[in-house]
N, C-alpha and C positions, 0 to 999 in steps of 0.2 A: 320715717316719714317727712318729705321734706317741703319747703312752706307751699311750692307749684301745686304738688300733690294735694297737701289738705286746701288748700282754695279750690281744687281741680272734685275733691271729697267733699267738702262744704256744699258747694254749685250743683253737683249731681242729684246731695240730699232733696235742697231746696226748691229743686224743679220739677222732681217727683217723687214726692212724697202721693201722688196719687197713685203710684202703680202700682195693682195687686200684686200679693204675694202670698206664697203658702205660710209665714210669719204673722202672728196679730202683731209684734213688731210695725210700728210706721215709716218702716226705714227702707230705702232703696237696696236690690241687691248689689249695685256697686261700693256701699259702702257697708251692709250687713256683714258681706263675704271678707270684710277684712279687721284688723284689729277696733280701729277707728269705730267700727261699727257694734262690735262686741261691745267696745268702752258706751257707749251712748244708747244703747240697751242697758248696763249696769248702772251707768248714771240716772237714767230715769226711773230704773227699777227702787232707786237708792232717793225718788222722791215721792215714791208712795208707802212707805215703810214711817212717813215722818220723824226718821231719827234723825240725829245734828250731826252728819259726819262729814269732817274737814276733806275733802279731795284735791289733788293735785296731780295731773296724769306729768310726768317724767320724760321729759325728751334730754336724755343727756347722751351726746356723743361725747365727753370729757371723760366722762366714767364707765366702759363699756362693762355692759352685763346687770346696771341698774333698772330693776322691774318698773314697769310702764304707771301703774297708780300708786299711788303712796295715801294714806287713806288717818284719818287722827280720831278716833272713836270718840264719845263723848267726854269719858273719864283720861283722855290726854294719850292712850295707849298707841302708839301704831301700827300699824299692819301696809304689807306690800303686792302689789297683783303684779303677775307678769301674765301676762294678757297673750291669748295664739287660739288664732281661728285654722282650723284640719280641712282643708281644700280634698285632701288625697287619702288613699286609703293606703299609706305606708305602712301604717301598724305600728312606728315613732312616730316622737313628737321630734319638731324641730327646732331644736334650742340652740346656742350655739354655746360655744368652749368658754366663756365670758359668764354665760347667764345662769349654767351650771355650773360656775366657781361663787357667784354673788349669793344666788341661793343657795348650797350646802353651805356654802361662811357663815348665811346669817339662816338655818336651819331652827335656833332653836329661837326663834322671833317667830313674830307671824306672818310668814309669808307663806305666797299661795301661789298655784300656776291655773289661771280658768282658764278653762279649755271651752270650746265653742264643737261641736261637731257639724256633720252631713244633717244628721236627724235633727240638729235645732239644739239637741242636749245640753247643757252648761255641766262641765265636770270640773270638778274643783281639789284639784290635788297639794298633797304638803308639799314645798319646798324642798325638800327632805328628798324626796323621789326621783326632783331634777337627770338626777346623771343616768339612774333608773330609768326613766322617761326615753332618754335621748339613745340611751345605748340598745335597752334592751325592749323599750315599748309599752304598749299600754298592756298588753297581756300580764304583767307583768307586774304593774302598781294595782293598788283598786286605787280608786277615788275615796276622798275623804267623803263626799257628798257629789249627787248629778240631781240637775234639777231641771223638769222636763215644761213646755209651753202648756200652761201659764204658770211660771215660773213663780214661786213664792219666794219673795226678796227679803221678810223677812227673817225668813230662815238663812239662805243665804249670807246676809252683815252679821246675820249673829252668830256663825263660821265663821266669817272671814273680816271681821271689825266687834270683835267682843268686847262688854265694858268692862 
């Protein structure tokens, strides 16, 4: 997302927080159905846990495939989250070859693919499953966990950012 798109998304967010939506999250549909909206939901969820996880939203054009979010747990352990929002029923996850390569290369670490689907459920997959998700789709891979609204953020961060 470029800076103009980021600014537009932020303006939409600020101007339409009163918009009703199916979700209990107070994020406009224009932002919610994008990775930025998923990140906003996750970062708001983190605040509700009371944990002191440091977060960094990564935007790297220099190194293709680097995941969207870097987390550092209280004990100093790092985790990476690749965020995806599924808008269509393709059955496959739209991961680039660079993303698959990065996630596969770092599969022995704490790398996760976090997917929000049309039902608003959030599925967490191992980064090691990136190629299978891209090639064979969701039917071929079981998620590590699925979170439905209201999301259990303590459990989500226990999984994705263990101490």
